[in-house]
N, C-alpha and C positions, 0 to 999 in steps of 0.2 A: 322789237321788245315782244312783241304778239309772233312774229315768228319762229323766235326763239321758244315759247311755249308752247307754241306747234309742231314745231320740232320733238321737243320733250314729250308731247302728248304720244305724238308718229310714231316715235321712234318704239318707246315702250309698249304698245298695243298689236302693231303690226304683227309682231311675231307672235301672236295669240290668239289669230285668225286669218291662219293661209287657207290655203286649198284642202288641205287635209283634213283641217277643224270642222267640223258638223255644222249649219248653217252660219247666222253671224252674227256681228257686234256691229250697231251702233253707240256712239260715244256725241256728248256735246262739251264743252270744255267755255263757261264762260269766265273771261273776267275782265274787270272793269267796265264792265257795259258792256262788254266786245262779244261776240260769241261765235267761236269756230265747234265747222261738224266735220265727224270724222264715220265713216260706213263703211264695211268689207262684209263680204259672202253674200250669203240669199237669204232671205226672210221665210224661203221656201223651197229647197234642191231641190229636187223630182220638177218642180215648176221653170227652175232657174229665172228666183224673180229674185230680183238684188235687194238686199236693204239701201233704207236712207233714209233719212232725219225725220220723213213721215213716216214709217213703217211703225206700226204699232205691236206695240212686246205687251205680255203676261211681266208684270210687275211683282208677284209676290210679297214678298211682306215690304216693299216701299210701298204699301198702302196705306202703313203706319202714321207718320208723318204727317198724312192728314187728317186721320181720325187725330192725335195727338191737338193740331190746329183748332178744332174744331173745338176738341175741349179748353181749349185757351182762351180761342175766341167768347165763350160761355162763359168765362169766369172774369174775362176784360168786362165784359157787359153787364153782368151782375145776376146770367142766368140759370150758374148752377156754382160753385165750391169744392175747391176742390179737393176738400176732407171732408166732404158727403159721403156716410155711410152707400149702399150700395142697394141697399132696402128703400132708401129714399126716395127711388126712382121704380127700384121694381120688388116691391113687398114679396112676393114669391119668396128672395131670396132670405132664406128664416135658418140654414143649415148654421154651425155654431160655428165654424170658421165665417164663412161669406158675409155674414151679416154685419162682422165688423172689419169688408176689406172697403179701403177710399176708393173713388173714381181719379184721384192722385194715384195710388200704388199701382192701379191696371196701367194708367199714363205711362207708370215709369218701370214697370216688370217687378218691382218690389213686393206683390201681394202675397208673394208666396206659394201660385197657383201654380197647379205641374199637373196638367190630365194626361189622359193616353193619348190625345191627340198632340202632344209637345215635343213626343220624344222618339224614336225605335223602343221598340217594332210598332210602327204605324198599323194604327186600327185597320181593320179592313171595312168596316162598317162605317154606317152613316146617323149622324143622331139630331133627330129630332129638336127643335125649342125647347117641348116639354122633356125631354131625355137630357139636353143641358143643364137644361135648371137641374132637373131631379141632379146630375151628379155633382154639380159645383155645392150643392145641399149637403148633398151626405161625405164631398171631400175632408178628409181629414193630410193633414200633412206631414213631413217628415221629422223626427223629434227636433225640436231647437228652430225649426221654420214658424216663424208669425209675420203678421202683417207689416210692412215697410223698415224690416230687419235684414233684410238681404234681397240680391240682386239674380230674381231667376227668370227667365227668359222663356215668354209664356204666350203662346198665338193665341191660345182659348181666351186669357186677358180683355186681349182688343177683338175679341170677336163677344166678349160680354159688355168689353164699350161698348161697342154699334149697337144693341137693346139698349144699353143704357141711352144713351145719342137719340134712338130712337122715340122709346118713352119720352122722355125732359118736352125732346118739341113735337110729337107728334107726324112725326112724317120718314120716311124708308133714306135709308143712309143717304144710296146716291143722289138723294134730291138737297142734300145736305151739302154733300160736295160741292153739287151744282152751282148752290145760292148763293152759299157763303165762300164757297172758294175758288173752283175755275171760273164760272163769271166772271167774278170780281179780276179779278187772274188776268181775265182770257183767254184761258185756255183752254179751247176748243178741240181738242182729238184724245181726249181724256174722258173715261170714265167705267162705271161699277155694271156691269149688265150682269141679265139673270142668267145664269144657267140654263142650255135646252137636254136634247136627248144626245146622248155620249158626254152630257160635261161638256158640251161644245155654247161659248156662249152666246147670249142672240144680239146677232147685231145686223143691220141692215146690209145690200152685198156692197152696195161701194165702201163702210167701212171693213168688213171679210176681206177685201181685196185688197188689205195693205193688213192685214192678219198675221204674225208670224207660223209656224210651223216649229214647234215643239222637237226638240231631239236630247238623247240624254247624252253624257258628257264622253262614250260609246262611238257615238254618232246614227246611233236605232232613230227614226221615229218615233216618238209617246204620243198617242192621244190624236183626233183631229187639230185642223187649225183654229185656232182659238180655244182648244184646252184648255178649260176653267175648274181646277181642281180644289174641294174642301170637300173637309168631315163633316158636314152640318148642313142639315136638309130641311133650310129655312133660308128664308128671302135676304139676299144680296152678301152672303157670308162668301161669296168665291173673288176672284182675285179683279183688280182692278186691269184694264189696259193705257198705253200713252206712247207716247212717241219722244223721242231724243229732243223733239221740239217744244213741245209741250214740257218738258223737265224742263228743260234749257229755265224756261220760262219762270217757271218754277224756282228752279236755284234762283237766279236771279234775284226774285222776290227774300230769297229765304236770305241769303247777303247782302244785297243792294237795295232793298226795296223804299224806293224812295218818294213813287211815283203812285202807290197804293191806296188804299184806305187807314186808316193811322190804329186800328182795331185792329187789322189785320196784319201789317206792319208786330207788331206787339208782339200778337200771336205767334207769327210763325220765330218771334227771337227768343219767347216765353218758352219753347218747346225746346229751343237747342242749349239751353243749361242747363248746367248739371247739377241732377236733382241727389244724386247716389254717388257716392266714392266708394268704385269696386278695388281698386288697389292702387298702386302709385303709377301708373302708364292709364286704366282706362276708369271710363266712369259712364253713369246712365244719364242722358233729359227723359222729355217726353220723347220716347221713340225712338227717339235721335244717341247713340256713342257717343263720348270724348275718347279720343288718344290724343295722350300728351306723348309727342316725339322729340327729342332735340332740336328745341330752336322755330319748333313751330306746335299748334294747336289742332289738332284737324276733331269735327264733326260730321258724324258721317252714318248711313244706313245702309244694309248688302241686305240679301232680299233674296234665295232659290227656292224652286222644286228641281223634282228630278226633270225636267223638261225648258229647264226655263234659272236665266242670271240676273239683277240689277245690284245697284251701287250708285247713291246718291254720297259725293262726300265736301263738306265746305270748310272752307279756312276764310274764317266771317273776320280776323283783323285782316287778311287779305283781298278781301270780299269777289273769293274766288270758288271757282267751285266745278267739280264734273260732272256727271249723267254717266253712265256703262252699262247698256241692254243688249244682251246677248239671249240668242232663242235654244240654247243649251244650256244644261244642268254643270256643275260645276266648276263655271266659270272664274278663274281666279280672280277675283275682281282686290286682291291684298294688293295688286298690285297699283294698283290709284294709290290704298291709302301710306304705303310703308314708298312707293317711289316716286311717283307724275307728283303727286299734291304735293309732298316736301321738295321735289327740284321744282315748282312753279313755286313755290312763297320765299326759297333763295333770291330770283327775281325781285322781289315787290316786297318794297317797306311795308313795316304797318303801318295802317291808318288807323 
């Protein structure tokens, strides 16, 4: 069966990562405790450096499930509550709207927040922490929008969730990730580096040699190697970097976490549970989205920038998952949601 699964994945991915596409693609399939890796193209076209399972990619919004996991871990350990209003942790949030938003609403994209950093036309400026708080305090929603009433995807909401977590625990988000998720899972190639000059992630030379150059969907190089984009001029608001190998470990913990800390195992499951029904097909968990297709329900998270694309898809009932990491914008990750995962699920009986 593994050979069949491998053929399904390779058959779908190969046409999306041919030599006439910029950059490359790293993928990982997790199926019943078996891991298969797929590598295509180049981490850096100019240097002809090939993609491997250990190449480091910019994860874009694939970072969000990690923040959501910190939230659910905190809930399970009695350190915070989902219905806590944000001023409990950030009393400087005193605006008429933002003070009524809860931790759960941030994590499930139901806060109603929609800031200039969340949609085109994308702003040119960066915001300091003080400017970000001021923007939140003056936020006024469109008519009919209220906390908890609708699903509105917001990047800024997760930046705010970072500030809540950092204030609650008194340490940087990167340290929280490391201590509470990455180290317990044995994920040694995942980090949130600080941004240096030219929005380039600050990493040591050994890591830098593993990081991709990012490209537009048209093949133009965008930014330097280890480009880390953010609209926010304060610590730890850039992207996370990781490899297909490390994210395969994360996927295994999400769908088959028998060997990890019980709190962490349950926290990962909690993030996947649908908290808000969008329509007959789609729902929203904490960071994760749920997609009901004929015969299978997929829990997934896409992410992307103009020079990076990522996707993690899970079928918890079949104990399978897939990771896609591309160093170009607009990679067609929907192929995993609508073709690869449904075909794989049909091979395996539900657990």
